[in-house]
Structure formats: structure tokens, C-alpha cells
N, C-alpha and C positions, 0 to 999 in steps of 0.2 A: 518813721518808726519801722516800717517794713524794711528799709535799707539797713538799719541797725540790726534787726533780727537776722538778716542774711549775712552780714559782714563782721559782726563783733567778734566772733570766735577767731577768725583769721587775723583781724587787726590786733587783738590781744596777744595771740601767739607770736606775731611778728614783733610786737612791743617787748614781750618778755625776753625774747632772744636778743633783741637789739640793745637792751640796757647793758648786759655784760659785754657785748661786742664793743659798745661805745667806751666802756671803762677800760677794757683790754687794749683798745685802739689808742687811747690816751697814754697808757703805760708803755706801749710798743709802737710809737708813731711811724717807724719805718714800714711796718706791716699795715697799720691803719685799721680803723673800725669797719669800713666797708668790706674789706677782704675777709676779716674775721667773721663778719655777719653772714657773708655768702657761704663761707666754709661751714659755720655752725648750722646754717639753714639746710645745706645739702646733706649734712650728717643726720640731723634730727628728722628730716623728712623720710629717711629710710625706715625709721621706727614708727611712723604714723601709718597705721593699717587702713584707716578710713579717712580719706582726705576731703570727702564731700562737704562736711560742715565748715571746713576752713577755706575752701576754694575761692569763694567770692571775696572774702575779706583779704586774703593774700593777694588776689588780683588787684583789688583796690589800692593796696599799699604799694605794690610793685609798679603801678601805672600812675595813679593820681598823686600819691604822696611824693613820688619821684618828681613830678612836675612842680609841686609846691616847693620842694627843696631847691629846684633851679630858680624859681621866682625869688625866693629869699636870698639866694646867692647874690643877686643883684645889689642887695643892701651892703655888700662888702666891697663895692667898686666905686671909688671916687674917680670918675673918668678924667677930670682935669689933672689931678696929681699923677695918675698913672701915665698919661700921655706926656706930661712934662718931664718926669724923671725917667721914663722908659724909652724916650725917643732915640737915645744913643744906641739902644739894642734893637730898634725897630727893623732895620734892614735884615738883621740876623734872624729875628722872629719870623718875618715874612718868608725868607728863603727856607728856613727849617720846616715851617708849616707846609709850604708848597712841595718841598722834597718828600715829606712823609705822605702827603695825599697822592702824589704822583707814583711813588713807590708802591703804596697799597693798591692803587688802581692797576698798575702793571702786574703785580704779584697775583692779584685777583684773577686776571685774565690768563696769566702764564701757568699758575698752579691750580686753577679751577677752585679757588676758595670761594665760599658763599659770599655774595656781594655785601650783605648787611654786616657780616662779621668783619670783612675787609674795611668797610667804612668806619665801623666802631673802633677797630684797632688803629687805623690811620689817623682818625680824629683824636683818639685818646693819647696816642704817641706824640702828636704834634702840638696839642693845645694844653690840656691840663688833666690828663689821666681820667680818673673816675668821674669828675664833674662834667667833663666834656662828653663822656659816654652817657652819663645820666641825662644830659640835655639833648643828645642826638638820638638816643634810642626811641623815644616816643615819636620823633619827627619821621623816622624811616620805618616805624612800626616793627621794630625788632622784637623778637620773642625773648622770654626770660633766659633761656639757655644760651642764646647768642650774646646777651649782655654779660652773663656769667663767664662765658668763654673769653670775651674781650677783657673784662676786669682781671681775670686770672693771668692772662698774658701780660698785661700792663704791670701788674703787681710783680711778676717775676723779674722784669728788667728794671723796675724801680729799686728793688732790693740790691740787685747787682750794681746799679749805678751809685747808690748811696754808699756802698762799701768800697767800690773800686775807684771812683772819680777823684777823691782826695789824693790817692797815691798816683793816679794818672796825671793829675795837675802838677805834682812835684816833678814827675818824670819829664813832662813837657816843658818845664821851666817857667810856669806861671809865677808872677811877682809875689814875693813873700812880704813886700812892704805895703802893697795895696791889694784889696780884695776884689777890685773891679773886674779884672779879666776872668778870674775863677767864678765870680758871682754871675757874670753874664753867661759863662759856659754852663754852670749848673742850672741857671734859670731857663736856658734855651734847649738843653740836651737831656734833662731829666724830666720824666713824664708827670709825676704827681707832686703836689705841694709838700706833702710830708717828707718825701725823699729829697726834694730840693732843699728843704730846711735841714735835714740830717747831713747832707753832703756839705752845704755851706757852713753849718755850725762846726763841723769837724775841721774844715779848712781854717776857720777863725781860731779854733782852739790850738791847732798845730802851730799857727804863725802868730799867735797872740795879737789878734786884730780886733778884739772886742766883738762887736756885731756888724762890722763893716761889710764883710762878704755876705752875711745873712741878709742885711737890709737891701743890698744890691740884687741879690738872687730873688728875693721875694717880690721886689718891684718888677723885675723882668718877668717873673712868673705871672703876676697879676696882669701885666700888659698882654701876655699870651692869652690869658683868659678872655680878653675882649674879643678874640677871634671866634668865640662861641657864637656871637651874634651873626656875623656875615655867613659863617659856615652853615649854621642850622637853617638860616633863611634861604640860602642857596639850595640846600638839600630839600627843603619843604617845597620850594617853587618847582624844582626838577621833578619831584615826585608827583606834584599836582598836574604838571604838564603831561607826564606819562599817563596818568589816570584819565585825563580828559582829552587825550589826543584824538580819540575816535569821535567824540562829540564836538570837539573844537569849541569847548566852553570854559576855557581856563579863566579863573578869577583869582587875582592876587590876594584879595581879602580873605577868601576861603583857604588859600594855600598857607598863609602865615599862621603857625600855631599860636594860640592865645597865650600860652604860658611863656613863650619866648618874648612876645610883646610886653607882657607884665614884667619879665626879667629886665628888659631894656628900660621900662618906666621906673623900676626900682632903682636901677643904676643912675638914672637922671635925677630922681628925687634925692638920692644920697649925695650926688654931686652938687646940686643946688643948695641943699641944707648945709653942707660943709663949707661952701663958698660964703654962706651967711654967718659962719662962725659956730655952727652946731658941732659939738664934739663927736669924734668918731666912736667914742665909747658908747654913745646912745644906740648905735647900730649893732653892738657886739651880741646882745641877746638874739637878734634875728639871724646873725651869722652862725651863732652856735646852734640855733634851732635848725638852720639849713643843713649843717653838717650832720646833726642827729637824724634828720629826715632821710638823708642819703644813706646812712647806716641802716635805718629801718627799712627803706626800700630795697637795699641790697640783700638784707636778711630775707625779705619776702621773695626776692628773685632766687635766692638759694633754696628756699622751700619749694619753689616751682621747678627746680633743676634736677635732672637725673645725673648724678655724679659719675656713674659708670659710663654713660653715653658721652659725657663731657671729656673723660679721660681718653676714651677710644678715638674721639674726633679732634684731639688737641694738637696733633703733630704739625699740620700745615699752619694753623694760626700762630703757633710758637715761632715757626720759621719766618712768618710775615712780621711778627712783632720784633724779632731779632733784626731783620733786615731794615725795618723802619728806624729802629733805635740806633743801629750803627750808622745809617745814612745821615740821620739828624746830627749825631755826634761829630761826624766828619765835616759836614757842612758848617756847623757852628764854629769849629776850629778854623776852617778855611776862611770864613767870613771875618772872623776876628783878626786873622793875619792881613787880609786885604784892607780892612778898615784901620789897621794900625793900633788896635786895642791891646793885642797880645804881642 
């Protein structure tokens, strides 16, 4: 009861803002609910003179609800199907992820970009945009302004990719008969699922391919999503080792975030159930709730973010995001050539 008394105002405020954000995100999927939620949150917080009554509730939503969203995200992953249909693109996925992480590390050192922002942008660019950032932020203990910065950067290049990639695909001579090459390209070089869907759907419409490209792109994108597991676990172990280096008392069980373990278990449960003939439609409500929780958490992050400070510090992260995006795009194309897909 005491918990509710301290948090209900912030939770309700986040919920009220997240509902129209969710609706607008469905209407404009290239932008997406999480970005709209962050933007609305940052604008509305300017007009809240006394933030004290909302603070604990907003903090709960931005931290705990974000973790619940990641756990529920696991119910959208059938590991056996993803690995079976995504294995063609696996070498490309591995190389693009490695490229983004290496580039973000080097740019962090070269441009003196804060480490946590570099990690979030590197992971968001290489894996699955907002979902990867949502999973990584609690592991590295990123503050809300760092999460908002990373999401904003990822959003910028998502929109550019969704608009430019179909034209680029035509210029590069991707096949108009099959959507495989462009589907793999979109699935590995575009950050967020909504923009992957937009780019692939546009290619299908231009070339009258039904949903061939879209199906391929989404499968590749879901295969990329699996990288959340090893990446977040590696970051958690690395952080724990740093924190315990002086005491020399590292413990793997303490290092692994519980919500990541639950995310893995949710994926395993989904895989087992579907192998036994359970329809994937059964898990749709949980997937939808996961997406809504992400919007709600991003709204709370927006409420905790100083938009003026965000704009002033945005230059270097944008350069980092651009460099990661261009690097991933080039590596994806090179790998497709080497593998004979394109």
C-alpha cells in the first residue's frame, strides 16, 4: 500500500501519455510509439512545475516496467524457427553486429563519447533498435537521459533507412524477381523492426512480390534479436568483474540480471509450446503487452529527460550513430556479395 501511495501518480501520468503515443505509433509505424512517447514526455515535463509527487512512479516505470517489457519480448521468439530460417543470413548478422560494436568502441575512445551512450547506440544499431536499448540500459545502469539520447539517434537513421533503402536497392541492382537479397539487406542494415517492415513492404509493393521480402526481412530481424542474450550477458559479466575487481569476489549468479534470465526462459517456453503444436496466436497478447510496456517506459524516460540538455549534447552521438549505420550497411552489402546472395 505504501508503494502505491508513493508511485501511483507517476505511473498514471506515464500511462496517460503512453496511450496516445501507442495509438500514434500504430498510425505512423516508421516513427513508432517509443519515439513518440519519449518526445511527448520531454515536452510535457517542461510544464510540470512540481515533479516531486511523480518522481518515484516515473522511476518505477522507466526501470521496472522496462524490464517487464523485455521479459515479455521473449514470448515472441520461437528459437527453432528463427534459427532454421535465419541461418542463411547468420554470417551477415554476426559480422554486422561485430562491426557496430567495434565501431562504437573505437568512436567512444576517439571522440570521447560517454561509454554508456556508446554502448547503447552500438547495441541499438547492431541488434534491434529500441528493444536492444531497452534490454541493455538496466544492465549497464544507464540513466534516462542516456537512453533518450540513444533512442533519438537510432530513430533518426531508422527513418532515413526506411525512405532511402528501397531506392538504394534499385540502384544497386537487387533482384526484382525474388525479395531474398533485399530482405536480408533490410533485416541486417536497418535498426528497428518498424523501419525494417516499412522498407521491406515498400520493396514488395514496388516489385509486386506480395509479402516475400517482408517475410524474409522480419525473419532476419528476429534472428538478430537473439543477439540480445549473449550481448547483455557479456555486458553484465564485464560490469560485475569491474565492480568486484578490488574484492576479487566475482559471482556469475549475481552478475546475470534476472530479467534477462526470464527473457531467455520465455523464449524457451515459446519454442517448446510451438514445437508441441501450440498456435503462435496464443502469444500475441503478450507480445502486444511487451510493445506497450516499452512505449510506457520510454514515456517515463522522456518525463525524466531535460530536452534542452539533450539537444546541446546531441552532436557526437549523432556522428556515432551515423558511423555505425554506414558501417553496418557497407558490411551487409559486402557479405552478401561474398556469399553469392546478391
